[in-house]
C-alpha positions, 0 to 999 in steps of 0.5 A: 220194339223201336218207336219212331217219331212221326214227321209232324212231330220232328224236334218237338220232344221236350228238352226237359224230358227226353228219352235220355236218362238226362235232365236238360235245363232250359237255359237263357244265354246272356251277354253283358257288355262283352268286349273282345280284342286281338292284341299283339305285343311289339318287338323293338326295331321289328314291329309295333304293338297292335290291337284290333277290336273284334267285339265292342260292348255287346249286350244281348239275351238269347231266351230258351225256347226261341231261335235267335239269329246274329245278322251282319256283314262279313267281319262283324264278329258273328262267328267269334261271338258263337265261338265264345259262346261255345267255349272254343279256343281261338288261335291268335297267332305267334306273339299275340293273344285275345283279351275278353271283357264283360260277362257271358251268363247262363240263367244269370250265372257264369258258366260251369264246366257242366253248363259248357258241356250242355252247349253244342256247336255246329260248325260252318263246314260239314267236311269232318264226316267220314265219307264212306259211312252211311247217315245211319252209321254216322249217327249210331257211332256218334250216339255211342261216343256222345251219350253217357256210359251208363246208357245201354248200347241199345238205348243209344242206337234207339236215340240215333234212330229218334234223331234220324227222324227228328231231322228228316233224314230217314229217306237218306239213312242208308246212303253214304255221306260222301266227299270229294272222291265218293258221291253221297248225300246232298249239301242240305242233308249233310247240314242236317246230319251235322245238326243231328250229330249234335242233337244226339246228346240233347243239348240245352243250347244249340249254336249253329254257324251260318246254317244256310251258307252254300245251300239253295233257298229251298234247302236253306228254308228246310234247315231253318225249319228244323232249327225252329222245331228244335227251338220249340222243344225248349232248347236255346237255338242261336245261329249266325246268318249272312243273307236270309231269304224273307220267309227265313227272316220272318221265322226268327224270334230274336235278332242281334244285328252287328256292324263291322268292328263288332258294334251292336246296332240292334238287339231284341225281337225280330219284328222290332228291328225294322221299326227301330230303323224306321224311327231313324229315317231308314224305312223299308223301301217297299212292302215286298222288300226283304227286311234282311236285305234292308237291314244288312244294307244299312249296317254295311259300309259301301267301299265304292268310290264316292259312297264310303263317307256317307255309308260310314256316317250312316253306320256310325249314326246307327251304332251311336243311336243304339248305344244311347237308347239300348237300356230303354229299348230293352225295357220296351221289349221286356228283356228282364235280366236273369236272376241267377236261377239254379241250373239243374245240370247233371254232371257229365264227363266230356271224354268217352272212356277208352274201353268204349271209344277204342272199339268204336273208333277202330270199327269206324275207321276200318269200315270207312277204309274198306269202302274206299277201295282206292285207299284200301288197295293202295295200302296193300299193293304199293309196296309189292308194285314197288318191289316188281319195279325194282325187280325189273331193274335188277333182274337177278343179282349177278354172281360175278366180281361186281356182285357186291356193288349190286347187293349194296344197290338193292339194299339201298333202293329197297329200304329207301323207298319204303318210308315214302310209301308209308308216308303217302299211305298216311297222307291219303287216309289219316287226315280224314280221321284226324279231322273227325277226331278234332271235331269230336275232341271239341264236343261231347264225343271227345276221346283221347289221342291214345285211343285214336293212335291205337285204333289207327295202328291196329287198322294199318298193321295187318295191311302193312304185314301183308304188303311187306310179305309180298314185297319180300317175295320180290325183293328177298326171294325173286331178286336172288338174295340169300334167304331162308325162313329166318331171313325172310321173316326178318326182312318182312319185319324191317319193311313193316317198321319202315312203312310204320315210320313213314305213316308216323311222319304223316301223322306228325305233319298232319297234326299241325298242317292241313296241306301236307305237300310240305311234309312230302318235301321235308321228308324227302330231304330228311330221308335222303340225308338219313340214307347217306349217313346210314353207314352203307353208302359211305364209310366215313360218316361223322360220329354224331350223324351215325348216332342220329341215324340210329334214331330211325329204322333205316340204319338197323334195317340196312345193316340187318339186310346186308349181314343176312345177304353177305354171311357165307356168300362167295364171289367167283373172282379170277386172279385177273379180276383181283389184280385189276381191282374189279373184284374188291371183295372175294366173299361176303365176309370181306364186305362185312369186314370192310364195313366193320360190321363185327356185331352180327346179331340179327335178332338184336337188330330186329329189336332195334328196328322195332323199337325205333318204329315204336318210338316214331309212333310215340312221337306221332302221338306226342305231336297230336297230343301237343296239337290238341293241347291248344284246343 
């Protein structure tokens, strides 16, 4: 029987004794004189060397069992500090790098890989969830991927239900998460879902970037209440917060206040912050004034004309005061330096084995795709609809003296359109799977690029085969081409290969670009060029371009379809047609001789086509792997 936590006990199970078969240590997090700057080297005659300080000599402590907040204006380095704590890699850009100084300590010691794995990071955006999964399904899949392989599936699902109640999500458990095209849960519920996903593995340290951004005041307070209860269970909760309402401010235990440029203005117990500012001549304007607004006003430089100098002088004074009196204030507040307590952290691999991850990722993809009817039916119907349109254009092939030209046109049109269809299908579906994969790759639910590509290929292949067979009915049979069981099968296989190449291109570009409009533009140009030098449209193709053309399924596909259509084909040409040049070829064999298609082994061409499609999918895997190598 599954035991469900009562609402009043949400988040109060001990971080040391959860129902997890994992011992979680209480961890005090400490920054000692941490500096962080962006550096770009100079290039002679092109650019000067540059550097920008993001964090400037930060010293603070975030104790276990309490909720600590980082407060400051935009550009103060709040998110950067959290990303350093969560060990996230930051992209400095071309020709640049980051330099860090000082120490980040966990119970007084540098972080090990096992300690880093006990830190969970909740990003500011919640758009990585699969929109067509319910809240319960999202948590169950997360539990299976995140929890240790030694735990049974039943125990993992029980943990998902436990967290579901812990974060107050039971009322919306069976509602879709939702997204741009699918209505789902509210913003506050989605924020709590993001917290719940990270709480699945019961982390010792929970880092949350701006948990209240974009939420109304009531929902923001609910989210902060959840975080407060999580902290009471013994976990270390660290959040960045921009503009909290007064009751949220008073629920915080500790504050780190940053000014722009990454300078600390205060670090310590929340109730001491206002007193420190009062001691410098900046009292709270009134008893009912929000202290958070007051503190933010003090550390923000006013950019309006006539006010910049005074406000900058005020902020510089606050920074100088804190730097001078920091050690004294730490002693007053009783912040003792951690003495290197031994961390009892169980070794856990961050990666989920493929035999566990593959069926879960594939099932999750299929369920999400099936419920998004537009994307699902688009995969099935786009090739057949394209076939119907081409059929309307060509009607039935003419069997007169110009039949050869008609067959060349059908061959080029029917093959050139399919990679674009695959590309569009990939752009519609894959980015959402990639977004979730990248989020999980950075956390305790990591699985390999191989797992993702295999699962995606398994899900797309049945729909591609079905669509290709329908497409073949229109473009191989109804249009009037020569056909039999072998020809029809070979035709369908080549169409699947072309679709697969298009989807592989979508994967390659989505691995590096969030906006895929550039992919459509670049691929349009590239595919147009490949069609030009595939050997059907033009007989005079440079050798090196011909070799490149064999690197895509397009060339072997066009050659195979042309051979199957022309072998044994006879045109009914009169002597006048031949004399006038209207009839350039009297048979399909003459057309094949004209193109020098001497090797007519279609089985070999099918093998080359399939090999090229597989090579493109391997290239897509390599592109995704290269992207994740930077994470």
